[in-house]
NUKEMI-881319 format. One record per residue (C-alpha): residue in one letter; y, x, z. Coordinates in steps of 0.02 Angstrom, whole numbers, padded with zeros to 5 digits, always signed. Layout:
N
aYXZ ...
//
This chain:
397
m+00266+01244-00231 e+00360+01200-00390 r+00251+01321-00487 l+00094+01234-00420 e+00157+01062-00472 e+00207+01128-00643 r+00031+01195-00674 k-00044+01025-00634 r+00074+00933-00754 h+00022+01042-00901 k-00164+00999-00882 i-00258+00849-00951 w-00352+00836-00787 k-00283+00876-00615 n-00443+00968-00575 n-00618+00998-00639 h-00704+00863-00538 e-00585+00732-00605 a-00644+00779-00780 v-00827+00769-00724 v-00798+00594-00652 a-00719+00537-00816 m-00865+00607-00920 v-00996+00527-00806 f-00904+00360-00808 i-00907+00357-00998 m-01093+00395-00999 l-01130+00263-00868 v-01038+00128-00964 a-01125+00176-01127 g-01291+00181-01035 a-01270+00007-00961 f-01233-00069-01131 n-01378+00027-01208 v-01501-00026-01073 f-01459-00210-01097 s-01462-00199-01286 s-01630-00110-01289 t-01717-00220-01160 f-01660-00401-01175 v-01791-00445-01306 m-01934-00366-01206 a-01868-00440-01044 e-01863-00616-01118 r-02037-00597-01191 d-02124-00520-01040 y-02025-00592-00893 g-01937-00744-00963 d-01768-00671-00913 p-01662-00568-01036 y-01568-00493-00889 y-01724-00430-00798 f-01700-00245-00837 i-01511-00239-00837 f-01509-00323-00665 r-01620-00186-00595 h-01519-00054-00686 m-01358-00116-00606 i-01438-00112-00433 s-01491+00069-00464 l-01317+00107-00529 g-01239+00036-00371 l-01355+00139-00262 g-01319+00292-00368 v-01131+00270-00354 f-01149+00252-00165 a-01257+00411-00159 c-01126+00500-00265 f-00986+00446-00148 i-01081+00507+00005 s-01130+00675-00070 s-00953+00703-00135 r-00883+00681+00041 v-01008+00787+00136 d-00979+00974+00137 y-01114+01043+00023 h-01155+01180+00149 k-01219+01048+00270 w-01361+00999+00154 r-01447+01163+00198 a-01488+01093+00370 w-01582+00949+00288 i-01684+01053+00166 t-01842+01064+00274 p-01863+00878+00319 v-01813+00823+00143 t-01938+00942+00064 a-02076+00881+00180 l-02035+00700+00135 v-02035+00738-00052 i-02203+00827-00044 a-02276+00683+00058 s-02214+00558-00071 l-02288+00660-00214 l-02457+00662-00125 f-02442+00474-00094 v-02413+00444-00280 l-02570+00540-00328 l-02674+00441-00202 f-02599+00267-00207 g-02472+00267-00349 v-02465+00139-00490 a-02544+00202-00652 i-02442+00164-00809 n-02497+00229-00979 g-02626+00339-00895 s-02505+00424-00774 k-02478+00398-00588 r-02292+00427-00564 w-02222+00276-00473 i-02223+00195-00302 t-02192+00008-00322 m-02107-00092-00185 s-02049-00274-00201 g-02040-00263-00390 f-01944-00099-00390 s-02020+00068-00436 v-01979+00238-00362 q-02024+00401-00449 p-02033+00540-00318 a-02040+00676-00451 e-01855+00643-00485 f-01813+00685-00304 a-01915+00845-00320 k-01796+00906-00456 m-01645+00907-00340 c-01749+00969-00194 s-01805+01122-00295 i-01624+01162-00340 m-01572+01157-00157 l-01719+01266-00104 a-01682+01394-00239 g-01496+01397-00199 y-01531+01422-00015 y-01653+01566-00043 i-01550+01662-00170 s-01384+01645-00078 f-01465+01693+00089 r-01538+01852+00013 n-01373+01897-00070 n-01270+01865+00086 f-01375+01991+00182 g-01384+02117+00040 r-01570+02092+00014 e-01659+02101-00153 i-01716+01940-00235 n-01904+01922-00258 i-02002+01810-00376 f-02135+01776-00246 n-02066+01699-00086 r-02095+01550+00027 q-01962+01437-00048 y-02022+01464-00226 g-02201+01439-00167 i-02150+01266-00106 i-02062+01233-00271 a-02220+01285-00365 a-02323+01168-00254 m-02209+01021-00299 a-02222+01066-00484 i-02412+01069-00472 l-02418+00899-00388 v-02306+00826-00525 h-02412+00909-00660 l-02566+00823-00588 e-02488+00650-00616 p-02486+00711-00760 d-02305+00746-00805 m-02285+00917-00884 g-02104+00890-00936 t-02043+00853-00760 a-02152+00992-00688 c-02069+01117-00806 i-01898+01057-00748 i-01944+01074-00564 i-02001+01254-00585 g-01892+01301-00735 i-01719+01269-00662 p-01752+01375-00505 a-01821+01513-00619 i-01657+01516-00717 m-01561+01514-00552 l-01653+01676-00506 v-01581+01757-00661 v-01406+01691-00623 g-01424+01751-00444 g-01451+01931-00499 l-01638+01957-00520 k-01669+02137-00572 w-01731+02177-00746 k-01902+02242-00694 k-01937+02079-00603 l-01859+01975-00742 k-01991+02038-00862 w-02127+01977-00746 l-02040+01810-00728 v-02039+01787-00918 i-02223+01837-00932 i-02277+01721-00791 g-02175+01578-00863 a-02249+01600-01037 v-02427+01606-00968 l-02398+01449-00864 v-02325+01349-01009 v-02466+01400-01127 g-02595+01363-00993 m-02523+01190-00957 c-02522+01150-01143 y-02705+01195-01164 m-02758+01100-01008 q-02730+00937-01103 p-02777+00933-01290 y-02648+00799-01330 r-02508+00921-01286 i-02561+01041-01424 e-02569+00893-01542 r-02390+00846-01497 i-02332+01021-01538 m-02421+01014-01706 v-02344+00844-01743 t-02169+00915-01715 y-02185+01023-01871 d-02237+00878-01983 p-02226+00706-01900 w-02235+00615-02067 s-02415+00669-02094 y-02460+00582-01931 a-02344+00433-01951 q-02477+00304-01908 d-02549+00387-01752 k-02490+00544-01660 g-02321+00553-01747 y-02285+00367-01741 q-02154+00377-01603 t-02062+00525-01679 v-02058+00447-01853 r-01995+00280-01786 s-01862+00374-01687 l-01802+00467-01841 l-01797+00306-01943 s-01699+00219-01807 i-01571+00359-01800 g-01555+00366-01989 s-01535+00178-02010 g-01379+00175-01901 g-01268+00257-02030 i-01090+00307-01991 f-01035+00152-01897 g-01202+00081-01836 m-01275-00094-01844 g-01174-00155-01695 i-01213-00177-01510 g-01369-00285-01492 q-01401-00289-01679 g-01523-00144-01691 l-01704-00175-01740 s-01786-00041-01633 k-01801-00157-01483 y-01919-00274-01577 d-02076-00171-01537 y-02024-00053-01676 l-01995+00098-01565 p-02103+00127-01408 e-02008+00172-01249 a-01845+00122-01333 h-01756+00094-01167 t-01817+00251-01077 d-01859+00415-01163 f-01799+00358-01335 a-01642+00267-01278 f-01531+00380-01384 a-01620+00322-01543 v-01566+00144-01503 f-01389+00204-01465 s-01383+00296-01633 q-01446+00146-01730 e-01323+00023-01652 m-01169+00133-01630 g-01180+00251-01779 y-01150+00436-01808 i-00969+00435-01750 a-01016+00366-01580 v-01161+00489-01572 l-01041+00634-01603 a-00922+00566-01471 m-01063+00553-01344 l-01121+00730-01383 l-00943+00790-01350 v-00946+00700-01183 y-01104+00794-01134 v-01026+00957-01193 g-00871+00917-01091 f-00977+00885-00937 c-01064+01052-00959 f-00899+01143-00988 y-00818+01077-00829 s-00978+01106-00731 i-00970+01288-00783 q-00789+01296-00726 i-00838+01223-00557 a-00977+01352-00541 k-00859+01495-00584 q-00728+01438-00458 a-00847+01397-00313 n-00804+01477-00147 d-00974+01558-00119 m-01138+01599-00205 y-01225+01446-00132 g-01096+01333-00214 q-01108+01429-00377 l-01298+01414-00381 l-01296+01229-00339 a-01170+01198-00478 v-01275+01296-00601 g-01431+01201-00548 i-01345+01032-00570 l-01276+01088-00739 l-01453+01132-00794 l-01521+00969-00722 v-01403+00860-00824 g-01367+00971-00974 g-01544+01039-00988 q-01623+00866-00985 a-01495+00803-01111 i-01536+00945-01232 a-01724+00920-01210 n-01711+00732-01237 l-01597+00744-01389 f-01710+00875-01468 m-01861+00764-01432 v-01782+00606-01503 s-01725+00698-01660 g-01900+00769-01689 m-01857+00951-01652 f-01954+00955-01490 p-02123+00881-01437 v-02124+00716-01344 v-02115+00770-01162 g-02054+00614-01071 v-01885+00681-01014 p-01751+00545-00994 l-01573+00559-01059 p-01461+00571-00903 f-01352+00416-00871 i-01410+00333-01034 s-01597+00303-01015 y-01666+00163-00907 g-01739+00233-00746 g-01677+00195-00572 t-01737+00349-00479 s-01673+00467-00614 l-01503+00382-00614 i-01485+00387-00424 t-01538+00570-00416 s-01420+00620-00556 l-01272+00533-00474 f-01313+00610-00306 a-01312+00781-00392 v-01144+00742-00474 g-01074+00701-00302 i-01124+00875-00240 l-01042+00950-00394 i-00882+00855-00353 n-00886+00918-00174 i-00905+01098-00232 s-00754+01076-00344 r-00653+00994-00204 q-00692+01135-00084 s-00639+01269-00209 q-00484+01168-00258 k-00428+01155-00078 a-00453+01341-00052 k-00354+01379-00209 e-00211+01265-00159 r-00204+01343+00014 e-00194+01514-00067 l-00053+01459-00184 i+00043+01381-00039 v+00027+01538+00066 r+00082+01644-00083 a+00233+01532-00110 l+00280+01542+00073 r+00267+01730+00068 e+00385+01737-00080 n+00514+01626+00007 n+00488+01675+00188 d+00583+01840+00185 g+00452+01921+00294 h+00444+01795+00439 r+00263+01818+00493 p+00253+01676+00623 i+00270+01542+00488 l+00124+01617+00393 r+00016+01614+00548 r+00050+01429+00576 v+00003+01389+00394 k-00163+01479+00413 
//
């Protein structure tokens, strides 16, 4: 017992999920400030209320924290029983969006209710992770080989197609891409891995050529300055916003990007506003926070009690870390504009709620493995001090 307490005292965090909570808290605070700073001008101009967007963001944050609390307390194994009804509900909502959704900037992605918008595609991300984790862990538990073509991945592909029809290629790639990576983590054999890579490459190329503007975005990535007044406008403005922040930034609320200088400054390009107002030092600090989140998520995955927990943790790591990488590369001009938000920083209620729900599951996975580890250490300590008295060990178990 003394050895267990000594180990805890020598660590910065008592456990991995405590570190994850700290990282997410930092990102949420930074995100709240960034949302208000990037929206109060637009909110005053369009709605006559500078707090219009931040008020809705705080409501989403409250709902997200509640969802995180619930998912952190529920044994992650129990979510498997809800996979079928949840998947049916998500697919129904995706169909509803295509038929009756609100079109914004040429895309039908939102269901609007009482002034609040819901984006079902965000729920499809977490649903696809759960479906993939269930399938792969089930096959492994019974010693069966993992296949690329199966019912669960067919459903995931159907959700990705529905999202792609909105159209939203970036989110569709996330919905199908994360489960594909989970197949590799779950032990997909090399001969099937080759087919997975080929199919993935064909799908991405095909989706790009289905819409001409996607090819144009790829071309703009190589030289946005040549298209600064049309196709590369957003990328160039993003780069200028980042560069104008300098080392220490212009100060919270003092940035110029919010004055119609940078389109989508509060959503997809929120990090450009953060860079301009907070400076390079704060940017580096925030990048380290994301790296820290990924590091501790990997530790949680490695220490999970079973393959299902490991796969869920990997999926959530890819959901947060993968989107962060894609968004940062996009904002910095190294990746085409794909409409992927920056987790916990960008404005977007459904994305925030879904991300916090996922973090809650990650916390629960860590708690379950931590409890199992502590029980093992206690039993080991009792064995060392018990002098062979078996009845005591039976009562502990």
